[in-house]
C-alpha positions in Angstrom: 31.3 74.5 0.7 30.5 70.9 1.5 31.4 71.1 5.2 31.6 67.3 5.7 33.9 66.9 2.7 36.0 69.8 4.0 36.3 68.3 7.4 37.1 64.9 6.0 39.8 66.5 3.8 41.3 68.3 6.8 41.4 65.1 8.9 43.1 63.2 6.1 45.7 66.0 5.6 46.6 66.0 9.3 46.9 62.2 9.4 48.8 61.9 6.1 51.1 64.8 6.7 50.8 66.2 3.1 48.1 67.4 0.8 49.3 65.0 -1.9 49.0 61.9 0.2 45.7 63.0 1.5 44.4 63.7 -2.0 45.6 60.2 -3.1 43.7 58.4 -0.3 40.6 60.5 -1.0 40.8 60.0 -4.8 40.6 63.7 -5.3 42.7 66.2 -7.2 45.3 68.0 -5.0 43.8 71.3 -5.9 40.4 70.2 -4.7 41.7 69.2 -1.3 43.6 72.5 -1.0 40.5 74.4 -1.9 38.4 72.6 0.7 40.9 73.4 3.5 41.1 77.0 2.4 37.3 77.3 2.4 37.1 75.7 5.9 39.7 78.1 7.3 37.9 81.1 5.8 34.6 80.0 7.2 36.0 79.3 10.6 38.2 82.4 10.5 41.2 80.5 12.0 44.4 79.0 10.6 44.2 75.2 10.9 47.5 74.3 9.1 51.0 75.7 8.7 52.1 75.2 5.1 55.6 75.2 3.7 57.0 73.9 0.4 58.1 70.7 2.1 55.7 70.0 5.0 52.3 70.6 6.6 51.9 70.9 10.3 48.8 71.5 12.4 48.3 74.7 14.4 47.3 74.6 18.1 43.7 75.6 17.0 43.9 73.0 14.3 44.9 70.2 16.7 42.0 71.0 18.9 39.6 71.2 16.0 41.0 67.9 14.6 40.3 66.0 17.8 36.6 67.1 17.8 36.1 66.6 14.1 37.5 63.0 14.2 34.8 62.1 16.8 32.1 63.9 14.9 32.9 62.2 11.6 33.0 58.8 13.3 29.6 59.5 14.8 28.2 60.5 11.4 29.7 57.4 9.8 28.0 55.3 12.5 24.6 57.0 11.8 25.0 56.6 8.1 26.0 53.0 8.4 23.1 52.2 10.6 20.7 53.9 8.2 22.1 52.1 5.1 22.8 48.6 6.3 22.5 46.2 9.1 25.4 44.4 10.6 24.3 41.3 8.7 24.8 42.9 5.3 27.8 45.2 5.3 29.0 46.6 2.0 31.7 48.7 0.5 35.5 48.6 -0.1 37.9 47.4 2.5 41.6 48.2 2.2 43.8 45.5 3.8 47.6 45.1 4.0 49.4 41.9 4.9 52.6 40.0 4.3 52.9 38.4 0.8 53.2 34.9 2.2 50.1 35.2 4.4 48.2 36.7 1.5 49.1 34.0 -1.0 49.0 30.9 1.3 46.3 31.8 3.8 44.1 34.8 3.0 43.5 34.6 -0.7 42.7 30.8 -0.8 40.0 31.3 1.9 38.4 34.5 0.5 35.7 32.7 -1.4 34.1 31.8 1.9 34.2 35.5 3.0 32.5 36.6 -0.2 29.8 34.0 0.2 29.0 35.6 3.6 29.5 39.2 2.5 28.9 39.5 -1.2 28.6 43.3 -1.0 32.1 43.8 0.4 35.0 44.4 -1.9 38.5 43.7 -0.6 41.6 45.7 -1.8 44.4 43.5 -0.6 48.0 44.9 -0.5 50.3 41.9 -0.4 53.7 43.4 0.6 56.5 42.8 3.0 57.0 46.5 3.7 55.1 48.0 6.6 52.8 50.6 5.2 51.7 53.7 7.1 48.1 52.8 7.7 46.9 56.3 8.4 48.8 58.1 5.7 47.8 55.5 3.1 44.2 55.2 4.1 44.4 51.4 4.9 41.6 50.1 7.1 43.6 47.4 8.8 46.7 45.2 8.4 47.6 41.7 9.3 51.1 41.9 10.8 53.7 39.2 11.7 55.7 39.7 14.9 55.2 41.9 18.0 53.5 45.3 17.4 55.8 48.0 18.7 53.9 51.0 17.6 51.8 52.1 20.6 49.7 54.3 18.4 48.0 51.4 16.7 45.3 49.1 18.1 46.5 45.4 17.9 44.3 42.3 18.2 46.2 39.0 18.5 44.6 36.6 16.0 47.1 33.7 15.7 50.7 32.5 15.9 53.0 30.1 14.0 56.4 28.4 14.1 59.2 28.1 11.6 60.3 24.6 10.5 63.7 23.8 9.1 63.4 21.7 5.9 65.1 20.5 2.8 64.3 18.3 -0.2 65.2 14.6 -0.1 67.3 15.1 -3.2 69.3 17.9 -1.6 70.0 15.8 1.5 71.1 12.8 -0.7 73.6 15.1 -2.5 74.9 17.1 0.5 74.2 14.9 3.5 71.7 15.2 6.4 72.9 17.6 9.2 72.8 15.9 12.6 72.5 19.2 14.6 72.0 22.9 13.8 75.7 23.7 14.0 76.2 21.5 10.9 74.4 24.2 8.9 77.5 26.3 8.7 79.0 23.7 6.3 75.9 23.3 4.1 74.1 25.5 1.5 71.3 27.4 3.1 68.8 30.0 1.9 68.1 33.2 3.7 64.8 35.2 4.1 65.5 38.9 4.4 63.6 40.9 6.9 61.9 44.1 5.8 62.5 45.6 9.2 66.2 44.7 9.6 67.1 44.7 6.0 69.2 41.5 6.4 68.5 37.8 6.5 66.7 36.4 9.6 68.9 34.2 11.7 68.0 30.5 12.0 66.8 30.0 15.6 66.6 26.8 17.6 65.7 25.8 21.2 66.1 22.6 23.2 65.2 22.9 26.8 67.2 25.8 28.2 69.7 25.8 25.2 69.0 28.4 22.6 70.9 29.0 19.3 70.7 31.9 16.9 72.7 31.2 13.7 73.7 33.9 11.3 74.7 31.9 8.2 76.5 32.7 5.0 73.6 31.8 2.6 74.1 30.9 -1.0 70.8 32.7 -1.8 68.9 35.5 0.0 65.3 36.5 -1.0 62.9 39.0 0.5 59.6 37.2 -0.2 58.2 34.2 1.5 56.8 32.7 -1.7 60.2 33.0 -3.4 61.8 31.5 -0.3 59.5 28.5 -0.4 60.1 28.1 -4.1 63.8 28.1 -3.6 63.6 25.5 -0.9 61.3 23.1 -2.8 63.6 23.5 -5.8 66.4 22.0 -3.7 68.6 25.0 -3.7 69.3 24.8 0.0 68.1 24.3 3.5 65.4 26.8 4.6 63.7 27.7 7.8 60.2 28.7 6.8 56.7 29.1 8.3 55.1 25.7 9.0 51.9 26.8 7.3 53.8 27.3 4.1 55.8 24.0 4.0 53.3 21.6 5.4 51.8 20.6 2.0 55.3 19.7 0.7 56.0 17.9 3.9 52.8 15.9 3.6 53.6 14.7 0.0 57.3 14.1 0.7 58.6 17.0 -1.3 60.4 18.3 1.8 61.8 16.7 4.9 61.9 18.1 8.4 65.3 18.5 10.1 66.2 18.7 13.8 62.9 17.4 15.1 64.3 17.3 18.7 64.8 21.1 18.5 61.8 23.6 18.7 61.4 27.2 17.6 59.5 29.9 19.5 56.1 30.9 18.1 55.7 34.1 16.1 52.6 36.2 16.9 50.2 37.5 14.2 48.1 40.6 14.9 45.4 42.5 13.1 46.1 46.2 13.6 44.3 49.4 12.8 44.5 53.1 13.8 42.7 54.0 17.0 41.0 57.2 15.6 39.7 55.4 12.5 36.0 54.4 12.7 35.7 50.6 12.6 32.8 50.3 10.2 30.7 47.1 9.8 32.6 46.1 6.7 36.0 46.3 8.5 34.6 44.6 11.6 33.3 41.6 9.7 36.6 41.2 7.9 38.6 41.2 11.1 36.2 38.8 12.7 36.5 36.5 9.6 40.3 36.6 9.9 40.1 35.6 13.6 37.8 32.7 12.7 40.1 31.7 9.8 43.2 31.6 12.0 41.4 29.8 14.8 40.5 27.0 12.4 44.0 26.7 10.9 46.1 23.9 12.3 49.4 25.8 11.9 48.2 29.4 12.7 45.8 29.0 15.7 46.9 30.3 19.0 48.1 27.7 21.5 47.2 27.8 25.2 50.0 29.2 27.3 51.5 26.6 29.7 50.6 27.1 33.4 53.7 28.0 35.4 
């Protein structure tokens, strides 16, 4: 029995919750993972997992063993990483998950610079608006929009952005320019559906102490930022979109800003990763690169908080 492989398989089964998911993240046949766990239990002479046809749960002995094995595997990975490479030349595959809009408009266009610095690192980028289970799916880290509510995950704030309410000049010429946010109830608008709530995000506005949150009857609702921007620039309706996405069209006159005397609260962006997952050099340099990328981005960098 390859004890390290067996320990790794056991840890992944505990984290994933099923043998099938663990096998997928390890790129191993399900039977191989099962055999590794069985061999480990036979060698230790204890039952590590309770198995049923529908679920896998860890025994008390297995939970204690898991906590120690996770630390041991992290230490071994650190030793191996130090022996194979220096921090200046990390290598290997990094699995990243982020929102489709951030992927298409921010991360992918800048990746060439990352590869120039770290040519031996390969990035597997999941561009999706669903929130993946990082542990179960073997994802190294994710770039998430909004507040992080899962206390199990480590979160590092890397940036923030605002939404801007815009429309095309042609749309405004045909339908009229709204004078205030309440006028939106009488105009065609486009909604962006939230993967969390499963319904369109409200249009939000703030002026001094006054706050508005409008739930509008949109003529079109989409669940992807790229499709949302496409609909807005096609003149289908008024949109409230991330500023980093609409700024190019604002600069060339393809879109026009509405309600400039109203502001919108900033949305945080965090890099998150599981606390028990060893943060290897390849993952660390990617996270540091994302921090640098956002710090240098006019519409994503964190703004100083006002002194009260």
